[in-house]
N, C-alpha and C positions, 0 to 999 in steps of 0.2 A: 558257559558258567559251570563250574563244580559244582559239586554238592555242599561243599562248605560255605563257598560264596553266596549260594543261595539261601542257605540257612543264616549266613550274616546279615543279608538283607532283608529277610523276613524278621529277624530278632532287631534289627535296627528301625524297622518300620514299625513293630509293635511298640519299642521304646517310644519313638518319637510320637506315636498317638497316645501313650500313656503320658507324656510330658505335655501334650496338648491339653489333656484332660484335666491334668494339675493345673495348668495355667489359667484354664478359662473357669476352673472351680474357685478361683481366687487366690491360689498359693502364690508368693512371691517369687521370683525368680532364684534369690538365694535359697530359699527351702527347697525349690525344684531340684537345684544344684546338689545340693546337701542328700536329698532323700534318692538320687539315682547314682550319686557318686560320681558326677562328670564335670569335667573342669567348664570355664567360660566359652572356651574355644568350641568344645563339644557341645554347650547348650545354644550357641550361636549358629552352630551348623544342623541340629534339629529345627532351630528356627526358622532357618533359610529354607530347609527341606519342605516344611510345613506350610509357610505363609512366604513364598518366594517374593523378592520387591525386584521387579524389572519391569520393562515396558509391555511385556506380552501378560503378566500377571495383573499389572497396573488396568490395561484394557479390559481384561476379563472381568476385574472387580468392578469397573465403573459399568460394564455391561449388564452384570448380575445385579448391582444397585439399580439400575434405570430400570430394569424389569419390575424388581419390588417396589419402587416408587410408582411405577404405571399402575400396579397392583392397588396400592393405597390411594392412589389419586382417583382411581374410579369409585371405591368405596366411599371415599369421604366428597367427592364431587356429587354423586346422588343424593348424599345426605344433606349437602349444602343447598341442592337444587329444591330438597322437600321443605327446605326454611331453617336448617340448624345453622347459625351464623359462625360457631366454633369450628365446624367443618368446612365452611366458606375459608374463614381465615386459614386453617391448616392446608386447606388445598393450592391457596396462594403459597404457602411457603414451601410445599413441597415442588412447584412449578419454579420458584427461586431457585432450589436446591439442584433440580433438575438442569436447568441453565447455567448453574454453575460447574457442575459437572461436564456439560458440553462445552464449557467457553463461550457462553452466549450472552452472559452478563454484562459485558461490556458497552457502556452506553455508546449509540451511533453519535458523530460528530460531523457537523455539517459546516463548511466554512464558506462563506459567500465574499466573493471577489467581485468587484465591481470597478471599470476602468471610468475614470473622470469623464464625464459627459462632454466637456468642451474638445477634448482631444479626439479626433476622428481615428478609427482603425487604420493600421500602417497599410493595409491593401486598400483602403481607399485612398489614401494619399498616392499610392502608385499608379492607381486606376485614374485619378484627376490630372497627374502628370502626364500620362501617356494621351488623355483626351486632349490635354492643352497643344501639347507637340502636333497631334494629328488634326486638331481643329484651328489652322492658321487664320489669319485674318486674308481677305482677298488680296489686298496690296503685296502682302508678303509671299503667297501662293504665286502671283504672276511674277514676282520677282526671280523665284526660285525656277519657275517654267522659263523664264528667259535666259536664265544662266544655262539650265539644261538645253536650250536650242543652240547658244553660242558655244557651249563647251568649256570646260574648267578651265584650260590654259587661256583661251581668248579673254575669258570673263576676268580673269586674274590681270591680264594686261592691260585691260581698259580701267580696272578697279585700283588697281595697285597690290602691293602685297598687305595680307591681313595683319591686324593688330591682335595682339592677345587678349583673349576676354578676361575680366576679373569676374570672381565668383563672390555674389553677395557684397560686393563693394568691396572686397579686400584686395591682395596683391595678384598681378598677373598669374595664371596659371599655365605653363608651357607644357604641361603633360609630364613635368620632372618634378613636380612639388608634391607636397606630402598627401598621401592617399587619404582619401574620405572614407570614414567607416560606413557601414550599411545605413544608418540612420540619418546621417549627414548628407549622404548622397540622396536619399530618398527627398530629404528636407531640401536640398538643391533643386532637385528636379520639380518638386511641387511649387517652389518659389520662383521657378523660371519664367520671365516675363513680368514679375511683380515687382514694384520698386520698394515695398515694405520689407525691413531687415528682419530675419528669424526674431 
């Protein structure tokens, strides 16, 4: 920086400080502009340099305010413990302000969702269907063992060709029919061996 640039920066800083003093003393923006002979853009530039409003400046301001609130809380909390009701109320107000600054003032919401008691969970339906498939009556188990002994070809010769199965009393399903969605498949498996419709 050259000597004239440093002098200009010092001059600008001193002018900004004088503007800040005039504003904090209660002078209007219009009066300050007139006293210092500056335009609206120059006044805005001075205000931006004096009190910047960006994310970093906001965080700095919040941290500063939190420190001041902590000091106030300490003083009035002690008075409240000594029995001063007004100090107790003020302490609570300070805590509220602190929570607002930190974004902690939103009420927590809890939503309780329960399943209807008569509907078993899906995993229980699947478990029951698997158990029914593995726990076959002794006669059926004996028939399956006999077919295994004869072999599939000999068993088909003796019994004839298989008839298509009907799902839940509906039309025959030869494997080319409409696909079942997951819940229908579970219901079909869980109802296998039961005569009552879904």
